[in-house]
C-alpha positions as CSV (number, residue, x, y, z in Angstrom):
1,M,71.2,-62.2,-69.1
2,H,72.3,-65.9,-68.8
3,A,70.5,-67.6,-66.1
4,Q,74.3,-68.9,-65.1
5,Q,75.3,-65.0,-64.3
6,V,72.1,-64.9,-61.4
7,L,73.3,-68.1,-59.8
8,D,77.1,-67.0,-59.8
9,R,76.1,-64.2,-57.5
10,P,74.9,-64.5,-53.7
11,T,71.5,-63.4,-52.9
12,A,70.9,-60.5,-50.4
13,L,67.6,-60.0,-48.7
14,V,67.1,-56.2,-47.8
15,T,64.1,-55.4,-45.4
16,G,63.0,-51.8,-45.5
17,G,64.8,-51.5,-48.7
18,A,62.7,-48.6,-50.3
19,G,63.8,-46.7,-47.4
20,F,66.6,-43.9,-47.0
21,I,69.6,-46.1,-46.1
22,G,67.8,-49.2,-47.4
23,S,67.6,-48.0,-51.0
24,H,71.4,-46.8,-51.1
25,L,72.3,-50.3,-49.6
26,C,70.5,-51.8,-52.5
27,D,72.1,-49.5,-54.9
28,Q,75.5,-50.9,-53.9
29,L,74.6,-54.6,-53.2
30,V,72.9,-55.1,-56.8
31,K,76.6,-54.3,-58.3
32,N,77.7,-58.0,-57.3
33,R,74.5,-59.6,-55.8
34,N,71.1,-60.6,-56.5
35,V,69.1,-58.1,-54.0
36,I,65.5,-59.1,-52.8
37,C,63.9,-55.8,-51.6
38,V,61.2,-56.1,-49.2
39,D,59.2,-53.0,-48.2
40,N,55.7,-52.1,-47.4
41,F,56.0,-48.5,-48.0
42,I,54.7,-47.4,-45.0
43,T,57.6,-44.7,-44.9
44,G,59.6,-45.9,-47.8
45,L,59.3,-44.6,-51.2
46,E,59.0,-46.4,-54.6
47,E,60.9,-43.5,-56.3
48,N,63.7,-44.6,-54.1
49,I,64.2,-48.1,-56.2
50,D,62.8,-46.8,-59.6
51,L,66.0,-47.1,-61.1
52,L,66.4,-50.5,-59.8
53,L,63.4,-52.2,-60.9
54,Q,64.8,-52.8,-64.3
55,N,68.0,-54.3,-63.1
56,P,67.4,-58.1,-63.6
57,H,69.5,-58.8,-60.4
58,F,66.8,-56.9,-58.6
59,K,63.3,-58.1,-57.4
60,F,60.7,-56.1,-55.2
61,I,58.3,-57.5,-53.0
62,R,55.9,-55.4,-51.3
63,H,55.2,-57.0,-47.8
64,D,54.7,-55.9,-44.3
65,L,57.4,-57.8,-42.3
66,T,55.3,-57.7,-39.2
67,E,53.9,-60.9,-41.1
68,P,55.9,-63.9,-41.5
69,L,58.0,-63.7,-44.9
70,D,58.0,-66.9,-47.0
71,L,60.6,-66.1,-50.0
72,A,59.6,-69.4,-51.6
73,S,56.0,-68.5,-52.1
74,F,56.9,-65.8,-54.7
75,P,57.4,-67.1,-58.0
76,E,59.1,-63.9,-59.2
77,L,62.0,-65.0,-57.2
78,D,62.4,-68.3,-58.9
79,V,65.3,-66.9,-61.2
80,F,67.3,-66.6,-57.8
81,K,66.6,-70.0,-57.1
82,V,65.4,-69.3,-53.3
83,K,63.3,-72.3,-52.9
84,F,66.6,-74.4,-53.3
85,Q,69.2,-72.0,-52.1
86,G,67.5,-69.5,-49.7
87,V,69.4,-66.3,-49.3
88,Q,73.0,-65.8,-48.3
89,E,72.7,-62.3,-46.6
90,V,70.0,-60.6,-44.7
91,Y,69.9,-56.9,-43.9
92,N,67.1,-55.7,-41.8
93,L,66.4,-52.0,-41.9
94,A,62.5,-52.1,-41.9
95,C,61.4,-49.8,-39.3
96,P,60.3,-46.3,-39.1
97,T,63.4,-44.3,-38.0
98,S,62.8,-40.5,-38.5
99,P,61.2,-38.6,-35.1
100,L,58.3,-37.5,-37.2
101,Q,57.5,-41.0,-38.4
102,Y,57.8,-43.0,-35.1
103,N,56.2,-40.0,-33.4
104,R,53.1,-40.9,-36.1
105,L,53.3,-44.4,-36.0
106,P,54.4,-45.8,-32.7
107,L,52.5,-49.0,-32.6
108,E,54.0,-49.8,-36.0
109,T,57.5,-48.8,-34.8
110,L,57.3,-51.4,-31.7
111,A,55.8,-54.0,-34.2
112,A,58.4,-53.5,-36.7
113,N,61.1,-54.0,-33.9
114,A,59.6,-57.0,-32.3
115,A,57.6,-59.1,-34.9
116,G,59.4,-57.7,-38.0
117,T,62.7,-58.4,-36.6
118,K,61.8,-62.0,-35.4
119,N,60.5,-62.7,-38.9
120,A,63.8,-61.3,-40.7
121,L,65.8,-63.6,-38.3
122,D,63.5,-66.6,-39.3
123,V,64.4,-66.1,-42.9
124,A,68.2,-65.8,-42.0
125,F,67.8,-69.1,-39.8
126,K,66.0,-71.0,-42.4
127,S,68.5,-70.1,-45.3
128,G,71.6,-70.4,-43.0
129,A,72.5,-67.0,-43.8
130,K,74.2,-64.2,-41.5
131,I,72.1,-61.3,-40.4
132,V,73.2,-57.5,-40.4
133,H,70.5,-55.9,-38.1
134,A,70.2,-52.1,-38.0
135,S,69.7,-50.4,-34.7
136,T,70.5,-46.9,-33.6
137,S,72.5,-44.8,-31.2
138,A,69.2,-43.9,-29.7
139,I,69.7,-46.9,-27.4
140,Y,72.1,-45.0,-25.7
141,G,69.6,-42.3,-24.5
142,E,71.0,-38.8,-24.1
143,P,74.8,-38.3,-23.6
144,T,75.4,-37.5,-19.9
145,D,79.0,-36.8,-19.6
146,G,80.2,-35.4,-23.0
147,K,82.1,-38.9,-23.7
148,P,81.9,-40.6,-27.0
149,F,79.6,-43.6,-26.7
150,T,81.4,-47.2,-26.6
151,E,79.5,-50.6,-27.6
152,D,79.7,-51.5,-24.2
153,Y,77.7,-48.7,-22.5
154,W,74.4,-49.7,-21.6
155,G,72.4,-46.5,-22.0
156,Y,70.0,-44.5,-20.1
157,I,66.3,-44.0,-21.6
158,D,63.0,-43.3,-20.5
159,P,61.0,-46.4,-21.1
160,V,57.6,-44.6,-21.7
161,G,58.8,-41.1,-23.1
162,P,57.7,-39.7,-26.3
163,R,60.5,-41.6,-27.9
164,S,60.1,-44.7,-26.3
165,C,58.7,-46.7,-29.2
166,Y,61.8,-46.3,-31.2
167,N,64.5,-46.2,-28.4
168,E,63.1,-49.1,-26.5
169,G,61.8,-50.9,-29.9
170,K,65.5,-51.1,-31.0
171,R,66.6,-52.0,-27.5
172,F,64.5,-55.1,-27.5
173,S,65.3,-55.9,-31.2
174,E,69.0,-55.9,-30.1
175,S,68.1,-58.6,-27.5
176,L,66.0,-60.5,-29.7
177,V,68.8,-60.7,-32.4
178,S,71.3,-61.4,-29.6
179,S,69.3,-64.1,-27.7
180,Y,68.1,-65.7,-31.2
181,G,71.7,-65.7,-32.7
182,S,73.3,-67.4,-29.6
183,T,70.2,-69.8,-29.1
184,K,70.4,-71.0,-32.6
185,E,74.2,-70.6,-33.1
186,M,73.7,-68.4,-35.8
187,Q,76.0,-65.4,-36.8
188,F,74.7,-61.8,-36.5
189,I,75.7,-58.6,-36.4
190,I,73.9,-55.6,-34.6
191,A,74.8,-52.1,-36.4
192,R,74.3,-49.0,-33.9
193,I,73.7,-46.4,-36.6
194,F,74.5,-42.7,-35.7
195,N,73.1,-39.5,-37.3
196,T,72.9,-40.1,-41.2
197,Y,72.2,-37.7,-44.0
198,G,72.1,-37.4,-48.0
199,P,70.0,-37.9,-50.9
200,R,66.4,-39.5,-50.3
201,T,65.9,-38.3,-46.6
202,K,62.4,-37.1,-46.5
203,L,62.0,-33.2,-46.0
204,N,60.1,-32.3,-42.9
205,D,60.6,-35.3,-41.4
206,G,62.2,-34.2,-38.0
207,R,65.9,-34.7,-39.0
208,M,67.9,-31.6,-38.8
209,I,69.9,-31.6,-42.0
210,P,67.0,-32.2,-44.5
211,D,65.0,-29.8,-42.6
212,M,67.7,-27.1,-42.7
213,V,68.3,-27.9,-46.4
214,N,64.6,-27.5,-47.0
215,K,64.3,-24.1,-45.4
216,A,67.6,-22.9,-47.4
217,I,66.3,-23.8,-50.8
218,S,63.0,-22.5,-50.2
219,N,64.8,-19.0,-48.8
220,E,63.2,-19.4,-45.7
221,P,64.4,-19.3,-41.8
222,M,66.3,-22.1,-40.4
223,T,65.3,-23.7,-37.0
224,I,67.9,-25.1,-34.5
225,Y,66.1,-27.0,-31.9
226,G,68.6,-26.2,-28.9
227,S,71.3,-23.9,-29.2
228,A,73.5,-23.0,-32.1
229,D,76.4,-24.3,-29.9
230,D,75.2,-27.6,-29.3
231,I,77.4,-30.2,-30.9
232,S,76.3,-33.3,-33.1
233,T,78.0,-35.8,-35.7
234,F,76.7,-36.5,-39.2
235,C,77.7,-39.5,-41.2
236,Y,77.2,-39.4,-45.1
237,V,74.8,-42.4,-46.1
238,S,77.4,-43.8,-48.6
239,D,79.7,-44.3,-45.6
240,I,77.0,-46.1,-43.6
241,V,76.0,-48.5,-46.6
242,D,80.2,-49.2,-46.8
243,G,79.9,-50.1,-43.2
244,L,77.1,-52.3,-43.1
245,I,78.6,-54.4,-46.0
246,K,81.8,-54.6,-44.5
247,L,80.3,-55.9,-41.4
248,M,78.3,-58.6,-43.6
249,E,81.6,-59.5,-44.8
250,Y,83.4,-59.8,-41.5
251,S,83.6,-63.5,-40.3
252,G,82.3,-63.0,-36.8
253,S,79.4,-61.6,-34.9
254,G,79.1,-58.7,-32.5
255,I,77.9,-55.3,-32.0
256,F,79.5,-52.1,-33.7
257,N,78.8,-48.4,-33.6
258,L,78.6,-46.7,-37.4
259,G,79.0,-42.9,-37.3
260,S,81.0,-40.0,-37.9
261,H,83.5,-39.4,-35.0
262,E,83.8,-35.6,-36.2
263,Q,81.9,-33.0,-34.1
264,Y,80.2,-29.8,-35.4
265,K,78.2,-26.9,-33.8
266,L,74.8,-26.9,-35.2
267,G,75.0,-23.3,-36.0
268,D,78.1,-24.0,-38.1
269,I,76.1,-26.4,-40.1
270,A,73.5,-24.2,-40.8
271,K,75.8,-21.6,-42.1
272,L,77.7,-24.4,-44.1
273,I,74.2,-25.3,-45.9
274,M,73.5,-21.8,-46.6
275,Q,77.0,-21.0,-48.3
276,L,76.3,-24.5,-50.5
277,A,72.9,-23.2,-51.3
278,D,73.9,-19.6,-51.9
279,V,71.3,-18.1,-49.7
280,K,71.2,-15.9,-46.7
281,V,68.3,-16.5,-44.4
282,P,68.0,-16.1,-40.6
283,I,68.7,-18.9,-38.2
284,E,65.9,-19.4,-35.2
285,S,66.8,-21.3,-32.1
286,K,64.0,-23.1,-30.5
287,P,63.3,-25.5,-27.5
288,A,63.3,-28.9,-29.0
289,P,59.9,-30.9,-28.8
290,P,59.4,-33.6,-26.8
291,Y,60.4,-36.5,-29.4
292,L,63.7,-34.9,-30.3
293,A,66.9,-35.6,-28.3
294,K,70.4,-34.5,-27.9
295,Q,72.4,-36.7,-30.0
296,G,75.8,-38.5,-28.8
297,V,79.2,-38.8,-30.3
298,P,79.9,-42.4,-31.5
299,E,83.4,-43.8,-30.3
300,I,84.1,-46.1,-33.6
301,I,87.4,-47.6,-32.9
302,K,85.8,-51.2,-32.9
303,A,84.9,-50.8,-36.4
304,K,88.0,-49.2,-37.6
305,E,90.2,-52.0,-35.9
306,T,87.9,-55.0,-36.8
307,I,86.9,-54.2,-40.2
308,G,88.9,-51.2,-41.4
309,W,86.1,-48.9,-41.5
310,L,86.1,-45.1,-41.4
311,P,83.9,-42.5,-43.0
312,L,85.3,-41.0,-46.0
313,I,83.1,-38.4,-47.3
314,S,83.7,-34.9,-45.8
315,L,80.8,-32.8,-44.3
316,T,81.1,-30.2,-47.3
317,E,81.3,-33.0,-49.9
318,G,77.8,-34.6,-48.7
319,L,75.9,-31.6,-48.0
320,R,76.9,-30.5,-51.5
321,Q,75.5,-33.8,-52.5
322,T,72.3,-33.4,-50.4
323,V,71.6,-29.9,-51.4
324,D,72.2,-30.5,-55.0
325,Y,69.8,-33.7,-54.9
326,F,67.1,-31.7,-53.1
327,R,67.5,-28.7,-55.6
328,A,67.2,-31.3,-58.7
329,H,64.0,-32.5,-57.3
330,H,62.6,-29.1,-56.6
331,N,63.7,-27.5,-60.1
332,L,65.8,-24.7,-58.2
333,K,69.0,-23.0,-58.8
334,P,72.6,-24.4,-58.9
335,L,74.8,-24.7,-55.8
336,G,77.1,-22.0,-54.5
337,S,80.6,-23.0,-53.7
338,V,82.5,-23.2,-50.6
339,G,85.9,-24.8,-49.3
340,P,86.5,-28.0,-47.8
341,V,85.2,-28.6,-43.9
């Protein structure tokens, strides 16, 4: 590969790039950008980026983002000319995101949202880059009136509860991004990501879909926390990645919901997973542990009208790919067949 081929591309920094969404984002960005992936593997996995490590447009830096990040100090990045050109895009996804992760790592979660976000902002400001900061629907708290969450809703959250390290950590990180951006006149995006699923989610990490898939392919009873009639939404990871990139390419700043507006009963999700996995297992309902919360539905009109974004992957197709992925990683039998949802 010629050096000019590297220099002709913009360079993107992805923090938390070995995580679930971050690794899929790196997969997409490396097609037309140089990508610097930063992760400390506290929750991310090296196997998520294994195939990227041989790509000349991809470089991995093992680093704890709660410590200042000086990209110019890494000689392996010289090929991207970061000492002279910096980076053009920063995607900040460095934070534990699953219920079991932030329940196990509350201080690390708070530090990632505070010091980690500040250090990502510093890199963006030094380079004159735009930053897309990955936030969460958790900043809204639990739904109270059944209406979709709009970006101007302030939320209702317990500041000292079992989820507070994540919910309040993300709320603080949003305030930090907004204040930093307005003070230093820097372009920024806050992406509030709703329930996301797909390949590379961890099994048994407190997320409903991977836990259900794990039970199905293991031929064990599924657990629904709450009622089978409870409603939630689920967005496939490739749609979220597409939204993040579109937000980076958008010429302005702002706050946007990213998620699926389609609602499904949890019991129907469980039955669909069983159909796709070609199994029949019992479904058990249990009270939710304190670190789990009911999920709201996003209003995504702003993203649709501003950046032309809508989720494209159907629930059936997304679940099919998810079950297929976990089957392939567990040497189990192929999928069953089911019609579209």
